[in-house]
C-alpha positions in Angstrom: -182.3 149.7 4.7 -179.6 151.4 2.7 -179.2 154.1 5.3 -178.9 151.5 8.1 -176.2 149.7 6.1 -174.2 152.9 5.7 -174.5 153.7 9.4 -173.3 150.2 10.3 -170.3 150.6 7.9 -169.5 154.0 9.4 -169.7 152.5 13.0 -167.5 149.6 11.9 -164.9 151.9 10.3 -164.8 154.2 13.3 -164.4 151.2 15.6 -161.4 150.0 13.5 -159.7 153.4 13.7 -160.2 153.6 17.4 -158.8 150.0 17.8 -155.8 150.8 15.6 -155.1 154.0 17.5 -155.3 152.2 20.8 -152.9 149.5 19.6 -150.5 152.2 18.3 -150.6 153.9 21.7 -150.1 150.6 23.5 -147.1 149.7 21.3 -145.6 153.1 21.8 -146.0 152.9 25.6 -144.6 149.4 25.6 -141.6 150.4 23.4 -140.9 153.4 25.6 -140.6 151.3 28.7 -138.8 148.3 27.1 -135.1 148.0 28.0 -132.6 148.2 25.1 -132.1 144.9 23.4 -129.2 144.7 20.9 -127.1 147.5 19.6 -127.2 147.3 15.8 -124.6 149.3 13.8 -125.0 150.0 10.0 -122.2 151.8 8.2 -123.0 153.0 4.7 -120.0 152.2 2.6 -121.0 153.2 -1.0 -117.5 154.4 -1.8 -115.7 151.3 -0.4 -114.0 153.3 2.4 -113.3 151.6 5.7 -112.3 154.5 7.9 -114.5 153.6 10.8 -115.5 150.1 12.0 -118.5 148.7 13.8 -116.4 148.2 16.8 -115.3 151.8 16.8 -118.9 153.0 16.5 -119.8 150.8 19.4 -116.9 152.2 21.5 -118.0 155.7 20.7 -121.6 155.0 21.7 -120.5 153.3 25.0 -117.6 155.6 25.8 -115.2 152.7 25.4 -117.5 150.4 27.4 -118.1 152.7 30.4 -121.7 153.3 29.4 -123.8 150.1 29.2 -126.4 150.3 26.4 -127.8 146.8 26.2 -130.4 146.4 28.9 -130.4 150.1 29.6 -133.8 151.7 30.5 -135.0 154.2 27.8 -135.2 157.0 30.4 -131.4 156.6 30.7 -130.8 157.1 27.0 -130.2 160.5 25.3 -130.4 159.6 21.6 -129.3 163.1 20.5 -126.2 162.9 22.7 -125.3 159.5 21.2 -125.7 161.0 17.7 -123.5 164.0 18.7 -120.9 161.6 20.0 -120.7 159.8 16.6 -120.7 163.0 14.6 -117.7 164.3 16.5 -115.6 161.6 14.7 -113.7 163.0 11.7 -114.9 160.3 9.4 -118.6 160.4 10.3 -120.5 162.6 7.9 -124.0 161.8 9.1 -125.3 159.7 12.0 -128.8 158.7 13.2 -129.5 156.8 16.4 -133.0 155.4 17.1 -134.9 152.5 18.7 -137.1 150.0 16.8 -140.3 148.5 18.1 -138.4 145.5 19.4 -136.4 147.7 21.7 -133.1 147.4 19.7 -130.9 150.5 19.4 -129.8 151.3 15.9 -126.8 153.5 14.9 -126.8 154.3 11.1 -123.6 156.0 10.0 -122.6 157.5 6.7 -118.8 158.0 6.3 -117.0 161.1 5.3 -114.8 160.6 2.2 -111.5 162.2 1.3 -110.8 163.4 -2.3 -107.1 164.3 -2.0 -104.1 163.7 0.2 -102.1 166.8 1.3 -98.5 165.5 1.4 -95.7 166.6 3.7 -91.9 166.0 3.6 -92.6 164.1 6.9 -95.2 161.6 5.7 -96.4 161.2 9.3 -97.9 164.8 8.9 -99.8 164.0 5.8 -103.6 164.5 6.0 -106.6 164.0 3.8 -108.9 166.7 2.3 -112.7 166.1 2.0 -115.0 167.6 -0.7 -115.8 170.6 1.5 -112.1 171.5 1.9 -111.9 170.3 5.5 -108.9 168.4 6.9 -109.2 164.7 7.7 -106.6 162.7 9.6 -105.0 159.6 8.2 -106.6 156.4 9.4 -104.9 153.3 10.8 -107.8 151.2 9.4 -107.7 152.2 5.7 -105.6 154.1 3.1 -107.6 156.0 0.5 -106.5 155.9 -3.1 -106.7 159.6 -3.8 -104.5 162.1 -5.6 -101.6 163.5 -3.6 -101.3 167.3 -3.6 -98.4 169.6 -2.6 -96.5 172.7 -3.5 -94.1 172.4 -6.5 -91.3 173.0 -3.9 -92.5 169.8 -2.1 -93.7 171.9 0.9 -97.2 171.1 2.2 -100.4 173.0 1.4 -102.3 173.8 4.6 -105.9 172.6 4.6 -107.1 176.2 5.3 -105.7 177.1 1.8 -108.8 175.6 0.3 -111.3 177.6 2.4 -111.1 181.1 0.9 -112.4 182.2 -2.5 -109.1 181.6 -4.2 -108.5 178.2 -2.7 -112.0 177.0 -3.5 -111.1 177.0 -7.2 -108.3 174.5 -6.5 -110.8 172.5 -4.5 -113.2 172.5 -7.4 -110.5 171.1 -9.6 -109.8 168.3 -7.1 -113.5 167.5 -6.9 -113.6 167.3 -10.7 -110.8 164.8 -10.7 -112.4 162.8 -8.0 -115.8 162.7 -9.7 -114.5 161.4 -13.0 -113.2 157.8 -12.8 -110.8 158.3 -15.8 -109.1 161.3 -14.3 -109.1 159.8 -10.8 -107.1 156.9 -12.2 -104.9 158.9 -14.5 -103.8 161.9 -12.4 -100.8 160.7 -10.3 -99.8 163.8 -8.3 -100.9 167.5 -8.3 -98.5 170.4 -7.7 -99.2 174.1 -7.1 -96.5 176.4 -8.2 -95.4 179.7 -6.6 -97.5 181.6 -9.2 -100.6 179.5 -8.3 -100.4 177.5 -11.5 -101.2 173.8 -11.4 -99.3 171.0 -13.0 -99.6 167.2 -12.5 -97.9 164.0 -13.4 -99.7 161.0 -14.9 -100.1 157.3 -14.2 -99.7 156.5 -17.9 -97.3 158.7 -19.8 -94.2 160.6 -18.7 -95.4 164.0 -19.7 -95.9 166.7 -17.1 -99.2 168.3 -17.7 -99.2 172.1 -17.3 -102.7 173.0 -16.4 -102.3 176.7 -15.5 -104.7 178.3 -13.0 -107.7 176.2 -11.9 -110.2 177.9 -14.2 -112.1 176.6 -17.3 -111.5 173.2 -15.7 -113.7 171.0 -17.8 -112.5 172.6 -21.0 -108.8 172.0 -20.1 -109.5 168.4 -19.3 -111.4 168.0 -22.6 -108.3 169.4 -24.5 -106.1 166.9 -22.6 -108.4 164.1 -23.7 -108.0 165.3 -27.3 -104.2 164.9 -26.8 -104.6 161.4 -25.5 -106.8 160.3 -28.4 -104.8 161.8 -31.2 -101.2 162.3 -30.4 -99.9 159.1 -28.5 -101.6 156.7 -30.9 -100.0 158.4 -33.9 -96.6 159.4 -32.5 -96.2 157.3 -29.3 -96.3 158.2 -25.6 -92.6 159.2 -25.4 -92.6 161.9 -28.2 -93.3 164.8 -25.9 -92.3 165.5 -22.3 -94.5 168.5 -21.6 -98.1 169.2 -22.5 -99.6 172.6 -21.8 -103.4 173.1 -21.9 -103.3 176.5 -20.1 -104.3 178.7 -23.0 -107.7 178.9 -24.7 -108.1 176.7 -27.8 -104.4 175.6 -27.7 -102.5 172.5 -26.8 -98.8 173.1 -26.6 -96.5 170.0 -26.8 -92.7 169.9 -26.4 
């Protein structure tokens, strides 16, 4: 009796698996032949950037309306090609295009994000810099609140400056500023001198900060934080016009 019950249970379980497999195959076949329903765009916006809109994503997918997606047969869709079309946009970091069981076409987009603005005497030639040191164009949709960067002479730094082993150190400093909310809010403008040394102005305080070469970055910002906590509260913000944190274990104020 016990053996018969086990056999019946096994037959029932096997039947359920076969049925589920058949339903899955049926659903897959049905989805594969179903025309596209709606086009659903989802733009990840964790940094509150608005460099690309849903409308622009749709225009990229449809080649400005020349390729009809809604109602299209699945055989006429190349999802990888649609993804590549989105990824070609400067402000698209990642893109995934897929269909759901209802036949809708989804485009999930993650935006690229600038960490600095490379300024030029002609502001129309300004550009952004992303965390990988790549150039990003300005956008008519949104202006990022990031630190401006230029040479001390006012001349622009080319984006390729940040690609070699020397320039990567400057990029590391800009990433440090961007990753720390206090410094992102406090550092007003960054300058690179002819000798490669960095200085910057502040949002609060008239002192020019002499940072030196972009090395021992966290230690130098820690020394600057010591200055903020100890000197201005005791002597006022206008006592010194220059603060140098370039040298090890020293803060020089004048």
